C-alpha positions in Angstrom: -14.5 85.2 -48.2 -18.3 84.4 -46.9 -19.8 86.5 -44.6 -19.6 86.0 -40.7 -22.7 86.0 -37.9 -20.2 88.5 -36.8 -20.7 90.8 -39.5 -24.0 91.4 -38.0 -24.5 93.6 -34.4 -21.4 93.0 -33.9 -18.9 97.0 -33.5 -15.5 95.9 -32.9 -13.5 99.1 -33.6 -10.1 101.0 -31.9 -11.5 103.3 -28.7 -14.8 103.8 -30.4 -18.1 104.5 -29.1 -21.4 102.5 -30.1 -23.8 104.3 -30.8 -27.5 102.9 -31.5 -29.7 105.2 -33.3 -32.6 104.5 -32.7 -32.2 104.9 -29.4 -29.2 107.4 -29.3 -27.3 105.6 -26.3 -23.6 105.6 -26.7 -21.7 103.0 -25.2 -17.4 102.7 -24.9 -16.0 100.2 -27.2 -13.3 98.1 -25.7 -12.6 96.0 -28.4 -8.9 96.4 -30.8 -9.7 96.2 -34.4 -12.6 97.3 -36.6 -13.1 93.7 -37.8 -15.5 92.3 -40.6 -15.2 90.7 -43.3 -15.0 92.1 -47.2 -18.0 93.7 -49.1 -20.1 93.4 -45.6 -18.0 95.7 -43.7 -19.6 99.3 -43.9 -18.1 102.0 -46.1 -17.5 104.5 -43.2 -15.3 101.9 -41.2 -12.3 101.4 -43.3 -12.7 105.5 -44.0 -11.4 106.4 -40.1 -14.6 107.2 -38.4 -13.8 106.8 -34.9 -18.0 107.0 -34.2 -19.7 103.5 -34.9 -23.6 102.9 -35.7 -26.1 100.3 -35.8 -26.4 101.4 -39.7 -22.7 99.7 -40.2 -24.9 96.5 -39.5 -27.8 97.0 -41.5 -25.3 97.9 -44.8 -23.8 94.3 -43.8 -27.9 93.0 -43.8 -28.0 94.8 -47.5 -25.4 92.9 -48.6 -25.7 89.7 -47.3 -30.2 90.2 -48.9 -28.3 91.0 -52.4 -26.1 88.0 -52.0 -28.9 85.1 -51.3 -31.4 86.6 -54.2 -28.8 87.1 -56.9 -26.0 84.5 -55.8 -23.4 86.7 -55.6 -20.7 87.6 -53.8 -19.6 91.5 -52.5 -16.1 89.4 -53.7 -17.0 87.7 -57.0 -14.3 88.8 -60.0 -16.9 90.9 -61.5 -17.0 93.4 -59.3 -13.8 95.9 -61.2 -13.9 99.2 -62.3 -16.6 100.3 -59.8 -19.7 97.7 -60.2 -20.1 96.1 -56.4 -22.6 94.0 -55.3 -25.3 97.2 -54.4 -24.9 99.2 -58.0 -25.6 95.7 -59.4 -28.4 95.2 -58.2 -29.8 98.5 -57.9 -28.7 98.6 -62.0 -31.3 95.6 -62.1 -33.7 97.3 -60.3 -33.6 100.6 -62.0 -33.8 98.8 -65.7 -36.7 96.2 -64.8 -33.9 93.5 -64.6 -34.5 91.8 -61.2 -35.4 88.4 -62.6 -31.6 88.2 -65.1 -29.8 89.2 -61.6 -31.9 86.6 -59.5 -30.6 83.8 -58.1 -32.2 80.7 -60.2 -31.4 77.7 -58.1 -33.7 80.0 -55.1 -35.9 77.0 -54.1 -39.0 80.0 -54.5 -38.6 79.2 -58.4 -40.3 75.4 -57.6 -42.7 76.4 -54.8 -43.6 78.7 -51.6 -45.1 77.4 -47.7 -47.3 79.6 -46.6 -47.6 79.9 -42.9 -51.0 77.5 -42.9 -48.3 75.0 -45.0 -49.2 75.4 -47.9 -47.3 75.0 -51.2 -47.9 76.8 -53.7 -47.1 76.7 -56.9 -44.8 79.4 -59.1 -46.9 78.8 -61.9 -46.9 81.6 -64.8 -50.0 83.3 -63.5 -48.1 84.0 -60.6 -44.2 84.7 -62.1 -44.8 88.5 -61.9 -45.9 88.4 -58.6 -42.4 86.5 -57.8 -41.2 89.3 -59.7 -42.3 92.2 -57.9 -41.8 90.5 -54.2 -38.3 89.5 -55.4 -38.1 93.8 -56.3 -38.9 95.2 -53.4 -36.5 92.0 -51.4 -34.1 93.8 -53.9 -35.0 97.0 -52.7 -34.6 96.2 -49.7 -31.3 95.3 -49.4 -30.2 97.9 -51.9 -31.6 100.8 -49.3 -29.6 99.3 -46.7 -26.5 98.9 -48.2 -26.5 102.9 -49.3 -22.9 104.5 -49.1 -24.5 107.2 -46.8 -25.4 105.4 -43.6 -27.7 108.3 -42.2 -29.4 107.4 -46.1 -29.9 103.6 -45.1 -33.4 102.3 -43.6 -33.8 101.6 -40.2 -34.0 97.6 -39.4 -37.9 98.3 -38.4 -38.5 99.7 -42.0 -37.3 96.4 -43.0 -39.0 93.9 -41.0 -42.2 96.6 -41.6 -41.8 96.0 -45.3 -40.7 92.5 -45.4 -43.9 91.4 -43.3 -45.5 93.8 -46.2 -44.0 91.4 -49.0 -44.6 87.9 -47.1 -48.2 88.9 -46.9 -49.1 90.7 -50.4 -47.7 87.8 -51.9 -49.0 85.2 -50.1 -52.7 86.3 -50.3 -52.5 86.9 -54.4 -51.6 83.2 -55.2 -54.3 81.6 -53.8 
């Protein structure tokens, strides 16, 4: 199963209320049933909650980030007996094994283009910087896909952190 654009920013639900957590604005729902792709829909959506929030979208985003950087889908066969994509990435971060779970086919392993169209090859000297940047990105995915909706990152924080990672990584390549 693949994630869909509809998994993000879309809250289709049965008789619920959309709550934008940041603004507190409530909007009545008119859709039929909660929809989302298996593995990408926030856990609270499957627990019969009538109230949905932007935190569900953050969850889907976090799963997608971890999927992109690990090359693993939340529905992969390795995820059994309580192991899921979130715990897979979280464990690697805690054990400092980020490079063991990062998808080796990522273009960043070959080169990285900055905003000035300058290509910086990933050399041995830059490998530590790359590992640090990837760990921070995976941490965003993990922090967005925490099971408890109230503990997830806000998208404003995500944006700031991603900008910080990019600026910090590119500034150290020169």
